[in-house]
N, C-alpha and C positions, 0 to 999 in steps of 0.2 A: 504494500500500500504506500502511495506517495505520502511523504511526511506532512503534507499540508491538508490531507483529507480530513483528519480529525479537527484541525483548526477551523476549517470552513463550516463543519457541522456545528462547532461551538458557536460561531457567529450566528448561524441560522437559529440555533436554540435560544439565543439571547433575545430573540424577537425581531430579527431583521425580516421585514415583510417582502423584500425583493432582493433576490440574489444578484450581485453585481455581474455584469456581462464582461467577458474578457475583451480587451481592446484588439483591433486587427494587428496581426503579427506577421512580419516577413522574417522567415527563419533561414539562417545559413549555418552549415557546419563549420567549425573552426579546427578542432583537433579531435578526431574520432579514432578510438582504439578497438571498438567492438560493438556488439548489439546492445541497445539501451536496456533490454531486459536483464542483462548481466553486466552492467557497468554503473558507475556513479556518474550521473549526468548533471553537469553544472551549466546553467543557462544565464547569459547576460541579457537583461531586459533594459531597453533604453529609457531614459527620462531626461527631459530638457533638450532633446534633439528634434529639431523641426524636420519637415519633409526634405528641405534642401540640405540637411546635415546627416542624411542617412549613411552616406559613405564614410563620414567622419566617425559615426558610431561604430560601424563595422571595423574600421581601422583601429579605433581605440580598444574595442573588445578583443580584436585579434592580437594586439600588442600585449594586453594583459593576460590573455590565455596562453600566449607563447611564453611569457615570463613564468606563469604558473607551471606549465607542463615541462619546461626545460630548466628552470631554476632548480638549484639543489634542494630547496625546501620541499617541493611537491613532486619533483622528478621521479623519486623512487616509486611513488604510487600512481604516476600518470598513466601506466598501461591499464589501470583499473578505472580510468576516467574518460568521459567524453565532454567536450566543450562546444557549446552552441551560442549563437547570437540571435536574439529575437527583437526586431525593430518595430516600434510603434511610434508614429510621429506625434510630437507635442505641438501645441499651439504657439507656445513661447519657448525661446531658447534659454538655457541655463536653469538654475534652481533658485528657490526663494531664500530670503534672509530675514532676520528679525522676527522669526516665527510665522511668516506669511508665505505660503507656497505660491508659485507662479502657475500659469495654466499649462501644466504638464501632465503626462499620462498618469504618473503615480504620486504627483504632488510632493516631491522631495524638497526639503528646506533645512536651513540652519536656524537654530533657536535665536542666535544673535548674529553678530558679524565675525565672531571668533572662529578660528579654524579648528573645529573639534567634531562633535557628532553631527551626522546628517540624518534627518528623520523622514518617515514616510507618512503622508496624511491620507493617502488613498489605499489603505491596507486591503480592503475588500476587492478592489480592482486588481491589486497585485496578486492576491490569492487566486482570483479567477483566471488571471493570465497564466500563472504557474500550473494550475489544475487543468487548464485546457490542453496542456502538452502531455498529460498522462504520465506514462513511465519515462518519458523523455526529459523530465525535470525532477531531479531529486533535491538540488540546492539552487534556488533562484538567487541571482545576483542583480541588484538594481544599480545600474551604472549611471552616475550623475554627470551631466555635461558641465563640468566645473573644473577649472585648472588647478585648484588648490586642495590641500590636505583635508580629509574628512571621511567619515564612514561610520558604520554601526554593524554589530553582529546580532545573532539571534534568529528569529523566524525567517527574516530576509537579511542576507548579507548585502550591505551597502558600501560602495566605494565611489571615488571620483576618477576622472580621467587625468588627474595630475601626473605629469611626466616623471616627477621625482618620487612622489609618495603613493600614487595609485596602486601599484603592485604591492608595495610594502603594507599598506593598510589592508588590502584585500587578503593577503596571507594571514595577517593577524586576525581579522574578523572571521575568516573562514575557520581559523583555529577554534574560535568560540562556537561556530555553527556546526562544524563537522566533528571535532574532537569532544565537544561538550565540556569545555573547561572554562574556568573563570580567568581572572587577571593574574599576572605575576608582578606587575609594577606596584610601587608603593602609592598610597593615597587613594586606593579604590575601595570598593565595598563588597564585591562578589569574588570570593575565593573558594573554589570547589573543583572537583574533578581530579584527573590523573596527575596534575601538577601542583596540588595543594595539600598540605598536611596540617591539621589543626593542632596536634600535639606531637612531641618527639617519639611517642610510643607506636609500635606496629607500623613502621614506615612503609607506605604502599609501594615505594620504588626501591625497596631494600635490594632487589636483584640487580639494580643499576649502581649501587653505591661504590665509590672508589675509596680505597684506603688512603691514609694521609701520606703514605710513602709509595713512590713509583707509579701511582695511578692504577694499581692493580685492583681487580675486584675484591671487595671485602669478604672475609669469612662471615658466615651468617650470624655467628655469635658475637661479632665485634660490635660494641655499643656505638650508636650513631652520635657523632659529635655535632653540636650546634655551632655553626660558624659565628664568631663574635662580631657583632656590628650593632649600630644604633642609628636612629634617624632624628637628629635634633631639630630639623626644619623641613617642612613640606607644605607648599602652598600652590594654589592655582590662581594667580593674580588676574589673568586676562586683562592686563593693563596696557593701554596705548601710551607710549612715552612721548611727551610733548615738550616744546621749548618753554611754554608758560607754566606747565604743571611741575610738581615736585618729582624727583626721581623716585623709583621704587626702592624702599629700604625695608629690610627685615632683620630683626635681632634674634639671636638664639644663644642658648647656653651649651657649652661643651665641658665635659667632666675632666678633660685632660688625661684620661686613661687610655685613649686609643692612639695608635701610632700612625694611622693613615686616614685620609678623608678624600671625598670627591664632591665637587660641585656639579650638580646636574640641573639642566634647564632646557626649556624649549622656547623658541622665539620665531616669529614670522616678520618679514619685512626687512631683515638685516642681511643684505646681500654683500656688503663690504665690511672689512675689518674695522673701519672707522665709523660704522653705523651704530655701534654699541660700545659703551664703556662699562666695564665691570670692576667693582672695587670690593675687596675683602679687608675689613678693618683699615680702610683708607689706602690700601696698597692695590696697585693695578693688577688685574688678572687678565692675561692675554686671551683675546677672542679671535678665533680663526674660523670664519663661516665656511660652509660647504661651497665649493666654487660655482656650482651650477644651480644653486638654490633659488636665486631670484627673490621674489616676494613670498615664496611658500614657507611653510613651517618646517623646522628641523629640530631634532633632539641632539643636545651636546653634553659631553662630560669632560670636566677638567679634573685630573687626578693629582694628588700630592706626589712629591718626588720619591716617596718611599714605595710607590706602586710602579711596577713595570708596565709600560704602555703597550697594549696589544696592537698588532699590525693593522687591524681593521678600524681602529679608533680614528676619528676624523681629525687628525693632526692637531689635536688640542694641546696647548702648552701645559706643562705641569706647574703646579704651584708648590712652593717649598714647605718643608717641615710638617708638623702636625698641629692640631688645634690645642692651644694651652687652655688650662682651666679658666673659666670665666665667660663673660658675655661677649659675643662677637656680632659684627654687623656686616651684612651683605647688601651691596647697592648696585642697581642697574640704572643707567641714565642714557639719554639719547646722545649718539655720537655726532661729530661735526658735519658728517656727510649725509646724514639722514634728514628727511623732511619731518616736520612736526606731525605726529599721528601716524607715521609710516610703520614704525616698529611696535609690535605688540609682544609683551612678555607673557607667555602662556603658562608656564609651570616653573617652579623653583624647588630644589631639594638639596639638602646637605646630608651625606651619609658618612659615618665614621666606622673604621674597621680596625680590628686587632692586627698584630703583625702576622707573618706567615705561619707562625706556630699556633696562632689563635683563629686565623681566617685564611682558608685555602683559596687563593685567587688564581691558581693555575687553570688555564683554559680547559673546559670540558669536565672539570671535577664535579662529581655528583655527591651531594651531601644534604645537610639541612641548613638552608640559608634563610634567615629571618626576612619576612615581608611585613611591612607596617601599613595597616589600613588607614582610611581617612579618620578613624577614631583612635588611631595609634594602637590598635590591637594587633597582636603578633600571630601570624601563621608562618608556614615554612614552604619553600619552593626547592626544586632539585638542584639548580645551578645558580651561580652568582649572576652572570649577565649573558649566558650563552643560549638564550631562548628568545625568539621573536615575540612570545607572549609577554615577556618583560620589557624588552627593548624592540620597538617596532622597526628600528633600523637594522636589527640583526638578521642575517640570512637563514638561520637554522632554527629548528625546534630542538629543545633539549631531548635527551634520550627517552624519558618517560612520555613526553608529548608525541614524539615521532612513533613510538610503539603504539600509543593510543590511536594515532592517525591510521596506521596500518590496520589495526583491529576494527576500527569503525568502518573502513572500506571493505574488509573481509566479511563483515556482517551482511553486506549487501551484494557481494560478488562471490559466485562460486568459482573455484579454480578451474573447473572443467567447463569449457564453452560448448563442446559437442563430443558425443560418442556415437559413431555411425558405422553401420555395416555396408560394405560394398563388395562387389565381385572382383577377384583378381583378373587383371587383363591377361590375355594370352601371352605366352613367353615371347619376349622380344618386342612387344608392342607397347606404346604409351610410355610415359615417364614414371619413375618411381622415386619416392622420397628416400632419404638416407636410411631411415629405419626400415622401409619396405624392402630395400636391397638386402637387408640382413635376414629376411624371412626365408623359411624353407619353401621349396617349390611344391610341397605336397598339399598345401592348403588350397581350398576352392574359393574361400572368401576371406575378407580381411576386416578387422575392426580398426578404425582410425580414431585416434584420440586428439582432440584439439584443446590445448590449454590456453589460459589467459597469457598474454605475452610478457611473462616475467622470466628472470634468470636467463638461460640460454636462448629463450624464445623472444627476448626483447628485440625490437627492430634494429637497434645498433648496440649490442651488448659490449660493454667495455670490460677489460681485464679486471678492473677494480670491482665492477658490478658482479661479474661471474665469481669472484672470490668471496663475495658477500652473500650470494643467493644461489639456491639450488632447488631442484625438484627431485623427489623420490617417487617412482612409479612402480606399482605392483599389480600384476594381473592374476586373476583367479578364474577357474572353470569349475562350476559345480562345487564351490567352496575349497577347491584344491589349488594351492599356490603354484603358479607357473614360473619358477625361478629363472629359467633361461631367458625370459623376456622382460626381466627387470629393467626399468628405466627406458624402455622403448615406447614410442608413441603409436606403434602399429602392432597388431597381433594376428597371426594366421589362424583361421577358423577351419578346422577339418571336420568337426562334428557339431551337431546341434547341442544345445545346452544353455545354461545360465552363465553368462560371463560377467565378470565384475572387474573394475579398475579402481584402485585406491591411490590417491595422490596426496603427497604432503609437501608443502612449500616451506623452505627454511631461509631465513634472512637474519643477519646479525642485528637488525633493528628490532626484532621480536625475541625477547628472552622469556616471556611468560604469556602463555596462551591458554588460560583456564577453560575456555569454551571450545577449544579445538577448532578455531576458525580457520587456521592454516591447513586444514585437512579437508579432503573432499572425496566422495566415491560415487560411482554410478554403475548400475546393473543394466544388462541388456539380454533378453531372452532371444536366442537364435533358434528359429523353428526349422524342422526338417524341410518344409516347403521352400524356405529361403535358401537352404543348402542345395536343393534340387535346381532352383533357379540359377544359382551360380555355376552348377555343373553344366547346364545348357550353354551358358555364356562361354565357359572355358573350352567347351568342345567345338565351338564355332570356328 
């Protein structure tokens, strides 16, 4: 059943007298890996694109789908996905601001002018559009014709056509929609799912934990260490910096017991280094904006000198030392090259960390890292900052999130696309697959197995991918194992009977599969009449 079926029923049960009609949709395939009945189908629906902008929509959707299917984040599961684009013209171009939608298909809008969430005001129309595609739509994506940062997860994944942020936001919001997890960043309120732990007991990602030495898997009995950190400051100012107005200033208290700290903030409208001035206790903190950011929003981190800077960090300068005990002041003011009201400070955060003995900052380390909610309540996440559910600018999921991504896909997709009986062609005629060439010549018919294109069946399998993935194939006739045909995708059939194939998929991304989702089997009864039919074909 499509995930939206129940939602539409709920709307009707709440007293809706007239079911919304789906808008007219022009549908194009973008990246197709197999039949919709056995794939996860993601569909981009247009909003804020006029009739004259239809090709712009298809281009934007294709760019985002290409990023999703080829980027390292979703590439591992892309053989289980199909991407489609569904165009419906809007009367007006763009999306609404200030809580007022424009005349668009799904009525997307921003609550204010800040670059954050984008909401849908025509939910029933969106549901009708998704449901009209039947099994061809598992996850609807509403694509806003807007060049700036914004989006939302949940029932509908919403993103914008931003060149810089569109794909990043889409990956993050699809994490909410597909994996069914909450946030990992600080200052939120929804922490749940595979990437969140309320207490240090019975850690749900214990099978991914790394020990404090050499990054090796932890023994099961090793106690889980809580990495030592604290958050003395966390705010969402959404403040435009102006010439006439006061700079943004925030005071916070540091205990003086932490050896390292980071300044994290997001800002829009700061395209040049001299557009923004940052001061900590009156001392200048160097700001290096992303080169191609323009007026769009971006997230930055400036780490103290006792942190090693990771290679993918956006060339932010380090600030020296650690925070002494006492009250400190962080200040953001408009730089000399920025126009008044151009730069908006979106979020600000100070984090403090213990030294490496107390806080493991090695990339990829899996442990218990504290996350602080908007009410400063503590939950725990698997990695420091190696997950795009914490940092939207990160390219990867953490191991527990990636494992959950696989399992959510395998709930919807069977490993076996098809098991079919066919007659063997006469000797020397037709072409044979590599597996068929290994068959004995005594069989009159053949069972052909078609698997989803993972492991060696990927379209372009890399050596790295083949080292990480594999299929195990077992054949049975009347419950008796046919060992000599293990791992072959074709089986000669000499006699009638009940044939079964059992398939198991293995990937280093899945360490725990309690429901056996990475296994599949299928039976096929071969009747005497079918064998007789193949005898006639072979004798021709």
